[in-house]
SERO-4910 file (N, C-alpha, C, O; in steps of 0.05 Angstrom, whole numbers):
BEGIN
 pado doro    nc1    nc2    nc3   cac1   cac2   cac3    cc1    cc2    cc3    oc1    oc2    oc3
  Met    A  -1280   2475   2110  -1277   2428   2112  -1248   2427   2120  -1228   2439   2112
  Thr    A  -1251   2404   2142  -1227   2395   2148  -1215   2363   2126  -1227   2347   2111
  Asp    A  -1186   2366   2135  -1181   2341   2126  -1191   2306   2133  -1183   2286   2122
  Leu    A  -1209   2309   2152  -1219   2283   2161  -1249   2288   2152  -1261   2267   2156
  Glu    A  -1259   2302   2145  -1294   2305   2131  -1294   2277   2117  -1309   2258   2122
  Gly    A  -1268   2280   2094  -1284   2245   2076  -1274   2229   2085  -1277   2209   2071
  Ala    A  -1260   2224   2107  -1242   2200   2107  -1271   2175   2113  -1295   2178   2119
  Pro    A  -1255   2150   2110  -1276   2135   2116  -1269   2127   2151  -1248   2127   2163
  Ser    A  -1300   2120   2161  -1289   2118   2194  -1284   2090   2199  -1293   2072   2185
  Thr    A  -1269   2088   2220  -1250   2065   2230  -1265   2052   2255  -1259   2032   2268
  Val    A  -1285   2068   2257  -1308   2055   2287  -1324   2031   2270  -1334   2034   2248
  Asp    A  -1323   2002   2289  -1344   1990   2284  -1365   1991   2300  -1365   1984   2324
  Asp    A  -1388   2000   2285  -1411   2007   2299  -1438   1983   2306  -1458   1986   2320
  Asp    A  -1431   1964   2293  -1435   1938   2304  -1434   1919   2324  -1443   1896   2325
  Val    A  -1422   1930   2339  -1395   1918   2361  -1419   1932   2392  -1428   1955   2391
  Thr    A  -1425   1914   2412  -1438   1920   2434  -1420   1897   2452  -1412   1874   2452
  Val    A  -1419   1925   2469  -1410   1923   2491  -1423   1917   2520  -1436   1935   2531
  Gly    A  -1421   1899   2529  -1446   1893   2558  -1433   1873   2577  -1408   1869   2579
  Phe    A  -1454   1861   2592  -1438   1849   2618  -1440   1816   2605  -1455   1809   2587
  Ser    A  -1423   1802   2618  -1427   1771   2615  -1443   1762   2631  -1441   1775   2653
  Pro    A  -1464   1742   2632  -1483   1730   2647  -1464   1724   2671  -1480   1719   2689
  Leu    A  -1449   1724   2676  -1436   1714   2709  -1441   1746   2719  -1456   1749   2739
  Ala    A  -1433   1762   2711  -1431   1792   2713  -1455   1804   2725  -1455   1820   2744
  Met    A  -1474   1795   2712  -1502   1807   2708  -1513   1783   2729  -1531   1795   2742
  Ile    A  -1512   1759   2737  -1516   1746   2763  -1506   1763   2784  -1522   1775   2798
  Gly    A  -1486   1766   2786  -1472   1781   2802  -1483   1811   2819  -1482   1823   2841
  Val    A  -1494   1812   2787  -1504   1842   2794  -1534   1848   2805  -1542   1869   2814
  Gly    A  -1544   1828   2801  -1570   1824   2804  -1576   1803   2842  -1596   1798   2856
  Ala    A  -1551   1797   2845  -1552   1784   2876  -1541   1799   2892  -1539   1791   2915
  Val    A  -1532   1824   2886  -1511   1840   2909  -1536   1872   2904  -1530   1893   2914
  Gly    A  -1560   1870   2890  -1581   1881   2898  -1604   1872   2907  -1619   1884   2922
  Val    A  -1608   1850   2898  -1628   1831   2913  -1614   1830   2948  -1629   1830   2968
  Leu    A  -1591   1830   2949  -1583   1828   2985  -1585   1858   2996  -1598   1864   3016
  Gly    A  -1575   1873   2986  -1575   1902   2983  -1613   1910   3002  -1618   1920   3023
  Leu    A  -1627   1901   2984  -1660   1903   2988  -1669   1900   3009  -1683   1914   3023
  Thr    A  -1654   1865   3014  -1660   1847   3034  -1658   1864   3061  -1676   1871   3077
  Trp    A  -1628   1867   3062  -1615   1876   3088  -1626   1904   3090  -1622   1909   3114
  Phe    A  -1638   1926   3078  -1646   1941   3076  -1676   1932   3096  -1683   1944   3117
  Leu    A  -1689   1911   3084  -1715   1914   3101  -1714   1902   3117  -1735   1901   3130
  Val    A  -1690   1883   3126  -1691   1869   3152  -1681   1887   3167  -1692   1884   3189
  Ser    A  -1664   1907   3167  -1657   1931   3178  -1684   1950   3182  -1686   1958   3205
  Trp    A  -1696   1956   3172  -1712   1968   3178  -1740   1958   3197  -1745   1963   3220
  Leu    A  -1753   1945   3178  -1775   1922   3187  -1776   1904   3208  -1794   1903   3225
  Val    A  -1753   1887   3207  -1750   1869   3232  -1733   1881   3261  -1739   1879   3285
  Leu    A  -1714   1893   3251  -1698   1904   3266  -1710   1930   3277  -1707   1931   3301
  Gly    A  -1721   1945   3269  -1739   1965   3281  -1726   1983   3276  -1737   2004   3283
  Ser    A  -1699   1989   3264  -1685   2019   3258  -1699   2039   3238  -1711   2031   3218
  Pro    A  -1696   2067   3246  -1708   2081   3234  -1694   2085   3198  -1673   2080   3187
  Leu    A  -1715   2095   3192  -1706   2091   3159  -1686   2103   3156  -1672   2090   3141
  Thr    A  -1672   2128   3163  -1655   2136   3150  -1628   2117   3158  -1609   2112   3144
  Asp    A  -1635   2105   3191  -1609   2092   3195  -1611   2064   3177  -1588   2056   3170
  Ala    A  -1628   2052   3169  -1634   2018   3147  -1616   2040   3122  -1599   2027   3110
  Ile    A  -1617   2061   3115  -1614   2075   3093  -1585   2075   3086  -1574   2072   3063
  Gly    A  -1576   2077   3107  -1538   2082   3124  -1534   2048   3123  -1517   2035   3111
  Glu    A  -1552   2040   3137  -1531   2024   3139  -1527   2000   3111  -1509   1984   3111
  Thr    A  -1543   2002   3092  -1554   1987   3069  -1528   1996   3051  -1510   1981   3043
  Val    A  -1531   2028   3047  -1501   2042   3031  -1479   2025   3041  -1468   2007   3029
  Gly    A  -1472   2033   3069  -1451   2019   3079  -1441   1995   3071  -1418   1989   3066
  Ser    A  -1462   1978   3072  -1457   1945   3072  -1452   1940   3042  -1439   1921   3034
  Leu    A  -1463   1960   3026  -1458   1946   2995  -1431   1963   2984  -1421   1955   2964
  Ala    A  -1423   1984   2995  -1402   2003   3002  -1376   1978   3007  -1353   1977   3000
  Ala    A  -1387   1965   3018  -1358   1938   3032  -1364   1922   3021  -1347   1904   3026
  Ile    A  -1381   1913   3007  -1388   1888   2985  -1376   1901   2951  -1372   1884   2933
  Leu    A  -1370   1935   2945  -1363   1937   2922  -1330   1935   2933  -1317   1922   2917
  Leu    A  -1320   1941   2947  -1293   1943   2965  -1283   1911   2959  -1262   1904   2948
  Ile    A  -1302   1895   2966  -1290   1866   2969  -1281   1862   2942  -1258   1862   2934
  Val    A  -1304   1860   2928  -1305   1856   2892  -1295   1869   2875  -1298   1866   2850
  Ser    A  -1274   1892   2891  -1260   1911   2870  -1235   1902   2887  -1225   1893   2866
  Ile    A  -1216   1897   2905  -1202   1883   2912  -1196   1853   2902  -1173   1845   2903
  Ile    A  -1217   1838   2895  -1214   1817   2881  -1208   1817   2850  -1192   1802   2838
  Gly    A  -1222   1835   2840  -1220   1843   2813  -1189   1853   2810  -1177   1850   2789
  Ala    A  -1174   1868   2838  -1144   1884   2817  -1125   1859   2823  -1105   1858   2808
  Ala    A  -1129   1834   2845  -1116   1817   2856  -1122   1794   2822  -1104   1781   2811
  Arg    A  -1142   1795   2815  -1143   1770   2795  -1128   1792   2768  -1110   1781   2756
  Ala    A  -1134   1818   2759  -1119   1831   2742  -1088   1831   2747  -1074   1834   2727
  Ser    A  -1080   1828   2764  -1045   1825   2773  -1035   1803   2767  -1013   1804   2756
  Asp    A  -1045   1781   2771  -1035   1756   2760  -1033   1747   2726  -1023   1725   2719
***
């Protein structure tokens, strides 16, 4: 038996952590843009499937980089 077994918990179990509504809209928009870019690249432009997937992953990585830079700039102010 340790000293902490009978100690009361200081953790609030009722607290929920989640995204703000604006963040949820942003995540949804990025998802829709990624899917749209994949379909345009694959079906409209006629790129092979693997190339379309690669283009989509690359464009989403660029979007995430931009969001990260904006977040870091906002946090530094």
